[in-house]
Backbone atoms as SQL, in Angstrom:
CREATE TABLE atoms (id INTEGER PRIMARY KEY, chain TEXT, resi INTEGER, resn TEXT, atom TEXT, x REAL, y REAL, z REAL);
INSERT INTO atoms VALUES
  (1, 'A', 1, 'UNK', 'N', 0.099, 133.872, 0.481),
  (2, 'A', 1, 'UNK', 'CA', -1.178, 133.296, -0.041),
  (3, 'A', 1, 'UNK', 'C', -2.148, 134.359, -0.544),
  (4, 'A', 2, 'UNK', 'N', -2.819, 134.242, -1.625),
  (5, 'A', 2, 'UNK', 'CA', -3.663, 135.019, -2.350),
  (6, 'A', 2, 'UNK', 'C', -5.093, 134.819, -1.614),
  (7, 'A', 3, 'UNK', 'N', -5.854, 135.796, -2.136),
  (8, 'A', 3, 'UNK', 'CA', -7.219, 135.798, -1.540),
  (9, 'A', 3, 'UNK', 'C', -8.080, 134.911, -2.339),
  (10, 'A', 4, 'UNK', 'N', -7.349, 134.439, -3.596),
  (11, 'A', 4, 'UNK', 'CA', -7.925, 133.668, -4.410),
  (12, 'A', 4, 'UNK', 'C', -6.995, 132.201, -4.734),
  (13, 'A', 5, 'UNK', 'N', -7.603, 131.081, -3.987),
  (14, 'A', 5, 'UNK', 'CA', -6.696, 130.085, -3.687),
  (15, 'A', 5, 'UNK', 'C', -6.422, 129.297, -5.143),
  (16, 'A', 6, 'UNK', 'N', -7.504, 129.291, -6.237),
  (17, 'A', 6, 'UNK', 'CA', -6.833, 128.879, -7.550),
  (18, 'A', 6, 'UNK', 'C', -5.821, 129.578, -8.420),
  (19, 'A', 7, 'UNK', 'N', -5.600, 130.914, -7.950),
  (20, 'A', 7, 'UNK', 'CA', -4.626, 131.524, -8.677),
  (21, 'A', 7, 'UNK', 'C', -3.282, 131.838, -7.975),
  (22, 'A', 8, 'UNK', 'N', -2.180, 131.381, -8.671),
  (23, 'A', 8, 'UNK', 'CA', -0.780, 131.672, -8.389),
  (24, 'A', 8, 'UNK', 'C', -0.290, 133.148, -8.407),
  (25, 'A', 9, 'UNK', 'N', 0.593, 133.505, -7.385),
  (26, 'A', 9, 'UNK', 'CA', 0.970, 134.734, -7.344),
  (27, 'A', 9, 'UNK', 'C', 1.498, 135.073, -8.411),
  (28, 'A', 10, 'UNK', 'N', 2.011, 134.341, -9.330),
  (29, 'A', 10, 'UNK', 'CA', 2.882, 134.384, -10.660),
  (30, 'A', 10, 'UNK', 'C', 1.823, 135.035, -11.785),
  (31, 'A', 11, 'UNK', 'N', 0.835, 134.346, -11.648),
  (32, 'A', 11, 'UNK', 'CA', -0.407, 134.499, -12.532),
  (33, 'A', 11, 'UNK', 'C', -1.221, 135.691, -12.028),
  (34, 'A', 12, 'UNK', 'N', -1.046, 136.458, -11.110),
  (35, 'A', 12, 'UNK', 'CA', -1.897, 137.390, -10.761),
  (36, 'A', 12, 'UNK', 'C', -1.251, 138.514, -10.817),
  (37, 'A', 13, 'UNK', 'N', -1.799, 139.809, -11.284),
  (38, 'A', 13, 'UNK', 'CA', -1.430, 141.117, -11.895),
  (39, 'A', 13, 'UNK', 'C', -1.975, 141.952, -10.403),
  (40, 'A', 14, 'UNK', 'N', -0.806, 142.337, -9.682),
  (41, 'A', 14, 'UNK', 'CA', -1.190, 143.093, -8.619),
  (42, 'A', 14, 'UNK', 'C', -1.235, 144.759, -8.976),
  (43, 'A', 15, 'UNK', 'N', -0.836, 144.885, -10.243),
  (44, 'A', 15, 'UNK', 'CA', -0.865, 146.475, -10.651),
  (45, 'A', 15, 'UNK', 'C', -2.218, 146.760, -11.701),
  (46, 'A', 16, 'UNK', 'N', -2.636, 145.368, -11.929),
  (47, 'A', 16, 'UNK', 'CA', -4.189, 146.081, -12.537),
  (48, 'A', 16, 'UNK', 'C', -5.173, 146.613, -12.067),
  (49, 'A', 17, 'UNK', 'N', -6.210, 147.211, -12.908),
  (50, 'A', 17, 'UNK', 'CA', -7.066, 147.924, -12.286),
  (51, 'A', 17, 'UNK', 'C', -8.232, 147.362, -11.902),
  (52, 'A', 18, 'UNK', 'N', -9.119, 147.347, -11.219),
  (53, 'A', 18, 'UNK', 'CA', -10.414, 146.585, -10.652),
  (54, 'A', 18, 'UNK', 'C', -11.550, 147.758, -10.969),
  (55, 'A', 19, 'UNK', 'N', -12.727, 147.178, -11.461),
  (56, 'A', 19, 'UNK', 'CA', -13.654, 147.846, -12.071),
  (57, 'A', 19, 'UNK', 'C', -14.804, 147.712, -10.980),
  (58, 'A', 20, 'UNK', 'N', -15.556, 148.908, -10.309),
  (59, 'A', 20, 'UNK', 'CA', -16.293, 149.011, -9.450),
  (60, 'A', 20, 'UNK', 'C', -17.584, 148.478, -10.168),
  (61, 'A', 21, 'UNK', 'N', -18.354, 147.243, -9.495),
  (62, 'A', 21, 'UNK', 'CA', -19.206, 146.981, -10.396),
  (63, 'A', 21, 'UNK', 'C', -20.707, 147.366, -9.654),
  (64, 'A', 22, 'UNK', 'N', -20.709, 146.944, -8.151),
  (65, 'A', 22, 'UNK', 'CA', -21.764, 147.386, -7.561),
  (66, 'A', 22, 'UNK', 'C', -21.615, 147.827, -6.101),
  (67, 'A', 23, 'UNK', 'N', -22.331, 148.648, -5.668),
  (68, 'A', 23, 'UNK', 'CA', -21.957, 148.895, -4.166),
  (69, 'A', 23, 'UNK', 'C', -23.283, 148.934, -3.274),
  (70, 'A', 24, 'UNK', 'N', -23.146, 147.958, -2.373),
  (71, 'A', 24, 'UNK', 'CA', -24.340, 147.978, -1.355),
  (72, 'A', 24, 'UNK', 'C', -24.306, 148.927, -0.035),
  (73, 'A', 25, 'UNK', 'N', -25.120, 149.772, -0.101),
  (74, 'A', 25, 'UNK', 'CA', -24.925, 151.129, 0.917),
  (75, 'A', 25, 'UNK', 'C', -25.428, 150.509, 2.273),
  (76, 'A', 26, 'UNK', 'N', -26.270, 149.460, 2.349),
  (77, 'A', 26, 'UNK', 'CA', -26.687, 149.153, 3.554),
  (78, 'A', 26, 'UNK', 'C', -25.578, 148.408, 4.343),
  (79, 'A', 27, 'UNK', 'N', -25.011, 147.422, 3.644),
  (80, 'A', 27, 'UNK', 'CA', -23.912, 146.642, 4.474),
  (81, 'A', 27, 'UNK', 'C', -22.232, 147.274, 4.118),
  (82, 'A', 28, 'UNK', 'N', -22.341, 148.443, 3.348),
  (83, 'A', 28, 'UNK', 'CA', -21.062, 148.539, 3.272),
  (84, 'A', 28, 'UNK', 'C', -19.997, 148.230, 2.367),
  (85, 'A', 29, 'UNK', 'N', -20.646, 147.380, 1.364),
  (86, 'A', 29, 'UNK', 'CA', -19.815, 146.374, 0.456),
  (87, 'A', 29, 'UNK', 'C', -19.686, 146.848, -0.911),
  (88, 'A', 30, 'UNK', 'N', -18.459, 146.715, -1.554),
  (89, 'A', 30, 'UNK', 'CA', -18.176, 146.939, -2.814),
  (90, 'A', 30, 'UNK', 'C', -17.510, 145.867, -3.639),
  (91, 'A', 31, 'UNK', 'N', -18.468, 145.535, -4.632),
  (92, 'A', 31, 'UNK', 'CA', -18.155, 144.531, -5.726),
  (93, 'A', 31, 'UNK', 'C', -16.995, 144.868, -6.778),
  (94, 'A', 32, 'UNK', 'N', -15.905, 144.295, -6.628),
  (95, 'A', 32, 'UNK', 'CA', -14.952, 144.733, -7.657),
  (96, 'A', 32, 'UNK', 'C', -14.718, 143.654, -8.627),
  (97, 'A', 33, 'UNK', 'N', -14.394, 143.681, -10.040),
  (98, 'A', 33, 'UNK', 'CA', -14.294, 142.806, -11.008),
  (99, 'A', 33, 'UNK', 'C', -12.898, 143.098, -11.450),
  (100, 'A', 34, 'UNK', 'N', -12.325, 142.119, -11.842),
  (101, 'A', 34, 'UNK', 'CA', -10.553, 142.443, -12.259),
  (102, 'A', 34, 'UNK', 'C', -10.590, 142.654, -13.575),
  (103, 'A', 35, 'UNK', 'N', -9.427, 143.088, -14.101),
  (104, 'A', 35, 'UNK', 'CA', -9.297, 143.522, -15.528),
  (105, 'A', 35, 'UNK', 'C', -8.151, 142.784, -15.935),
  (106, 'A', 36, 'UNK', 'N', -7.813, 142.770, -17.379),
  (107, 'A', 36, 'UNK', 'CA', -6.571, 142.302, -17.723),
  (108, 'A', 36, 'UNK', 'C', -6.622, 140.738, -17.350),
  (109, 'A', 37, 'UNK', 'N', -5.427, 140.311, -16.667),
  (110, 'A', 37, 'UNK', 'CA', -5.227, 138.898, -16.475),
  (111, 'A', 37, 'UNK', 'C', -6.059, 138.557, -15.333),
  (112, 'A', 38, 'UNK', 'N', -6.590, 139.727, -14.719),
  (113, 'A', 38, 'UNK', 'CA', -7.398, 139.170, -13.489),
  (114, 'A', 38, 'UNK', 'C', -9.050, 139.320, -13.840),
  (115, 'A', 39, 'UNK', 'N', -9.254, 139.167, -15.199),
  (116, 'A', 39, 'UNK', 'CA', -10.276, 139.314, -15.673),
  (117, 'A', 39, 'UNK', 'C', -11.549, 138.492, -15.025),
  (118, 'A', 40, 'UNK', 'N', -11.211, 137.473, -14.725),
  (119, 'A', 40, 'UNK', 'CA', -12.083, 136.366, -14.319),
  (120, 'A', 40, 'UNK', 'C', -12.295, 136.453, -13.108),
  (121, 'A', 41, 'UNK', 'N', -11.919, 137.392, -12.096),
  (122, 'A', 41, 'UNK', 'CA', -11.997, 137.499, -10.968),
  (123, 'A', 41, 'UNK', 'C', -12.825, 138.636, -10.319),
  (124, 'A', 42, 'UNK', 'N', -13.473, 138.193, -9.054),
  (125, 'A', 42, 'UNK', 'CA', -14.606, 139.364, -8.580),
  (126, 'A', 42, 'UNK', 'C', -13.952, 139.216, -7.086),
  (127, 'A', 43, 'UNK', 'N', -14.101, 140.378, -6.310),
  (128, 'A', 43, 'UNK', 'CA', -13.714, 140.562, -5.057),
  (129, 'A', 43, 'UNK', 'C', -14.845, 141.639, -4.041),
  (130, 'A', 44, 'UNK', 'N', -15.299, 141.138, -3.357),
  (131, 'A', 44, 'UNK', 'CA', -16.099, 142.057, -2.456),
  (132, 'A', 44, 'UNK', 'C', -15.353, 142.319, -1.320),
  (133, 'A', 45, 'UNK', 'N', -15.633, 143.819, -1.108),
  (134, 'A', 45, 'UNK', 'CA', -14.940, 144.118, 0.303),
  (135, 'A', 45, 'UNK', 'C', -15.606, 144.824, 1.130),
  (136, 'A', 46, 'UNK', 'N', -15.884, 144.781, 2.408),
  (137, 'A', 46, 'UNK', 'CA', -16.455, 145.502, 3.256),
  (138, 'A', 46, 'UNK', 'C', -15.542, 146.997, 3.978),
  (139, 'A', 47, 'UNK', 'N', -16.323, 147.872, 3.895),
  (140, 'A', 47, 'UNK', 'CA', -15.717, 149.182, 4.495),
  (141, 'A', 47, 'UNK', 'C', -16.288, 149.583, 5.713),
  (142, 'A', 48, 'UNK', 'N', -15.689, 149.738, 6.923),
  (143, 'A', 48, 'UNK', 'CA', -16.137, 150.069, 8.152),
  (144, 'A', 48, 'UNK', 'C', -15.809, 151.881, 7.977),
  (145, 'A', 49, 'UNK', 'N', -15.153, 152.381, 7.401),
  (146, 'A', 49, 'UNK', 'CA', -14.969, 153.685, 7.501),
  (147, 'A', 49, 'UNK', 'C', -15.716, 154.309, 6.056),
  (148, 'A', 50, 'UNK', 'N', -16.727, 155.403, 6.688),
  (149, 'A', 50, 'UNK', 'CA', -17.466, 155.690, 5.896),
  (150, 'A', 50, 'UNK', 'C', -16.909, 156.572, 4.868),
  (151, 'A', 51, 'UNK', 'N', -15.829, 157.114, 5.031),
  (152, 'A', 51, 'UNK', 'CA', -15.031, 158.101, 4.159),
  (153, 'A', 51, 'UNK', 'C', -14.378, 157.135, 3.283),
  (154, 'A', 52, 'UNK', 'N', -13.995, 156.251, 3.597),
  (155, 'A', 52, 'UNK', 'CA', -13.362, 155.269, 2.402),
  (156, 'A', 52, 'UNK', 'C', -14.424, 154.750, 1.698),
  (157, 'A', 53, 'UNK', 'N', -15.351, 154.241, 2.148),
  (158, 'A', 53, 'UNK', 'CA', -16.673, 153.641, 1.295),
  (159, 'A', 53, 'UNK', 'C', -17.312, 154.497, 0.412),
  (160, 'A', 54, 'UNK', 'N', -17.267, 155.735, 0.634),
  (161, 'A', 54, 'UNK', 'CA', -18.106, 156.947, -0.181),
  (162, 'A', 54, 'UNK', 'C', -16.839, 157.353, -1.504),
  (163, 'A', 55, 'UNK', 'N', -15.819, 156.881, -1.351),
  (164, 'A', 55, 'UNK', 'CA', -14.975, 157.329, -2.629),
  (165, 'A', 55, 'UNK', 'C', -15.133, 156.628, -3.802),
  (166, 'A', 56, 'UNK', 'N', -15.815, 155.308, -3.647),
  (167, 'A', 56, 'UNK', 'CA', -16.100, 154.533, -4.636),
  (168, 'A', 56, 'UNK', 'C', -17.405, 154.754, -5.425),
  (169, 'A', 57, 'UNK', 'N', -17.461, 154.730, -6.928),
  (170, 'A', 57, 'UNK', 'CA', -18.375, 155.006, -7.750),
  (171, 'A', 57, 'UNK', 'C', -18.400, 153.876, -8.642),
  (172, 'A', 58, 'UNK', 'N', -19.883, 153.330, -8.921),
  (173, 'A', 58, 'UNK', 'CA', -20.009, 152.259, -9.879),
  (174, 'A', 58, 'UNK', 'C', -19.486, 152.739, -11.291),
  (175, 'A', 59, 'UNK', 'N', -18.559, 151.692, -11.932),
  (176, 'A', 59, 'UNK', 'CA', -18.174, 152.029, -13.178),
  (177, 'A', 59, 'UNK', 'C', -16.969, 152.442, -13.336),
  (178, 'A', 60, 'UNK', 'N', -16.412, 152.871, -12.321),
  (179, 'A', 60, 'UNK', 'CA', -15.016, 153.509, -12.159),
  (180, 'A', 60, 'UNK', 'C', -13.830, 152.437, -12.167),
  (181, 'A', 61, 'UNK', 'N', -12.595, 152.650, -12.521),
  (182, 'A', 61, 'UNK', 'CA', -11.475, 151.697, -12.487),
  (183, 'A', 61, 'UNK', 'C', -10.807, 152.348, -11.367),
  (184, 'A', 62, 'UNK', 'N', -10.316, 151.395, -10.449),
  (185, 'A', 62, 'UNK', 'CA', -9.586, 151.628, -9.308),
  (186, 'A', 62, 'UNK', 'C', -8.395, 150.720, -9.013),
  (187, 'A', 63, 'UNK', 'N', -7.396, 151.180, -8.371),
  (188, 'A', 63, 'UNK', 'CA', -6.083, 150.300, -8.101),
  (189, 'A', 63, 'UNK', 'C', -6.189, 150.215, -6.543),
  (190, 'A', 64, 'UNK', 'N', -6.175, 148.953, -6.471),
  (191, 'A', 64, 'UNK', 'CA', -6.208, 148.338, -4.714),
  (192, 'A', 64, 'UNK', 'C', -5.057, 147.862, -4.351),
  (193, 'A', 65, 'UNK', 'N', -4.686, 148.329, -3.233),
  (194, 'A', 65, 'UNK', 'CA', -3.378, 147.855, -2.606),
  (195, 'A', 65, 'UNK', 'C', -3.309, 146.367, -2.556),
  (196, 'A', 66, 'UNK', 'N', -1.824, 145.955, -2.665),
  (197, 'A', 66, 'UNK', 'CA', -1.349, 144.629, -2.868),
  (198, 'A', 66, 'UNK', 'C', -1.820, 144.041, -1.483),
  (199, 'A', 67, 'UNK', 'N', -1.995, 144.460, -0.351),
  (200, 'A', 67, 'UNK', 'CA', -2.489, 143.929, 0.911),
  (201, 'A', 67, 'UNK', 'C', -3.483, 143.314, 0.789),
  (202, 'A', 68, 'UNK', 'N', -4.448, 143.928, 0.247),
  (203, 'A', 68, 'UNK', 'CA', -6.133, 143.611, -0.132),
  (204, 'A', 68, 'UNK', 'C', -6.086, 142.129, -0.483),
  (205, 'A', 69, 'UNK', 'N', -5.363, 141.829, -1.291),
  (206, 'A', 69, 'UNK', 'CA', -5.160, 140.323, -2.224),
  (207, 'A', 69, 'UNK', 'C', -4.575, 138.956, -1.280),
  (208, 'A', 70, 'UNK', 'N', -3.639, 139.676, -0.210),
  (209, 'A', 70, 'UNK', 'CA', -2.878, 138.607, 0.560),
  (210, 'A', 70, 'UNK', 'C', -3.720, 138.130, 1.845),
  (211, 'A', 71, 'UNK', 'N', -3.445, 137.059, 1.817),
  (212, 'A', 71, 'UNK', 'CA', -4.475, 136.428, 3.081),
  (213, 'A', 71, 'UNK', 'C', -3.245, 135.711, 3.970),
  (214, 'A', 72, 'UNK', 'N', -3.194, 136.357, 5.175),
  (215, 'A', 72, 'UNK', 'CA', -2.242, 135.694, 6.130),
  (216, 'A', 72, 'UNK', 'C', -2.139, 134.266, 6.238),
  (217, 'A', 73, 'UNK', 'N', -1.166, 133.574, 5.999),
  (218, 'A', 73, 'UNK', 'CA', -1.336, 132.389, 6.512),
  (219, 'A', 73, 'UNK', 'C', -1.522, 131.704, 8.065),
  (220, 'A', 74, 'UNK', 'N', -2.349, 130.910, 8.082),
  (221, 'A', 74, 'UNK', 'CA', -2.652, 130.468, 9.241),
  (222, 'A', 74, 'UNK', 'C', -1.453, 129.601, 10.187),
  (223, 'A', 75, 'UNK', 'N', -1.329, 129.658, 11.267),
  (224, 'A', 75, 'UNK', 'CA', -0.089, 129.186, 11.857),
  (225, 'A', 75, 'UNK', 'C', -0.644, 127.992, 12.084),
  (226, 'A', 76, 'UNK', 'N', 0.384, 126.844, 11.937),
  (227, 'A', 76, 'UNK', 'CA', -0.079, 125.241, 11.950),
  (228, 'A', 76, 'UNK', 'C', 0.118, 125.025, 13.333),
  (229, 'A', 77, 'UNK', 'N', -0.446, 124.234, 14.128),
  (230, 'A', 77, 'UNK', 'CA', -0.360, 123.945, 15.283),
  (231, 'A', 77, 'UNK', 'C', 0.201, 122.722, 15.192),
  (232, 'A', 78, 'UNK', 'N', 1.429, 122.661, 16.239),
  (233, 'A', 78, 'UNK', 'CA', 2.019, 121.129, 16.385),
  (234, 'A', 78, 'UNK', 'C', 0.983, 120.185, 16.982),
  (235, 'A', 79, 'UNK', 'N', 1.084, 118.998, 16.312),
  (236, 'A', 79, 'UNK', 'CA', 0.316, 118.119, 16.704),
  (237, 'A', 79, 'UNK', 'C', 0.863, 117.658, 18.263),
  (238, 'A', 80, 'UNK', 'N', 0.037, 117.311, 19.313),
  (239, 'A', 80, 'UNK', 'CA', 0.347, 116.999, 20.738),
  (240, 'A', 80, 'UNK', 'C', -0.075, 115.515, 20.720),
  (241, 'A', 81, 'UNK', 'N', 0.891, 114.541, 20.549),
  (242, 'A', 81, 'UNK', 'CA', 0.762, 112.894, 20.938),
  (243, 'A', 81, 'UNK', 'C', 1.752, 112.619, 21.746),
  (244, 'A', 82, 'UNK', 'N', 1.419, 111.212, 22.272),
  (245, 'A', 82, 'UNK', 'CA', 2.560, 110.631, 22.494),
  (246, 'A', 82, 'UNK', 'C', 2.793, 109.424, 21.985),
  (247, 'A', 83, 'UNK', 'N', 3.972, 108.891, 22.064),
  (248, 'A', 83, 'UNK', 'CA', 4.395, 107.683, 21.056),
  (249, 'A', 83, 'UNK', 'C', 4.327, 106.453, 22.415),
  (250, 'A', 84, 'UNK', 'N', 3.861, 105.411, 21.966),
  (251, 'A', 84, 'UNK', 'CA', 3.883, 104.224, 22.932),
  (252, 'A', 84, 'UNK', 'C', 4.834, 103.248, 22.383);
């Protein structure tokens, strides 16, 4: 399942670059804007590692790993009930 619920995996371009739109130094968050087929999407990522956070510059195009866009599906819990 994608991080963007309204977009199917077939319509999403995993290879497209993302524009670094803004950087929040206090919360270590980076706002990315999609390019090409992903042009109407935005993604905010929070970085705990200072070294990873500092590699981004506002206005640069970067490629993000596919794993960033995939959200693990939550396991469904079996219903526990008794039939009478």
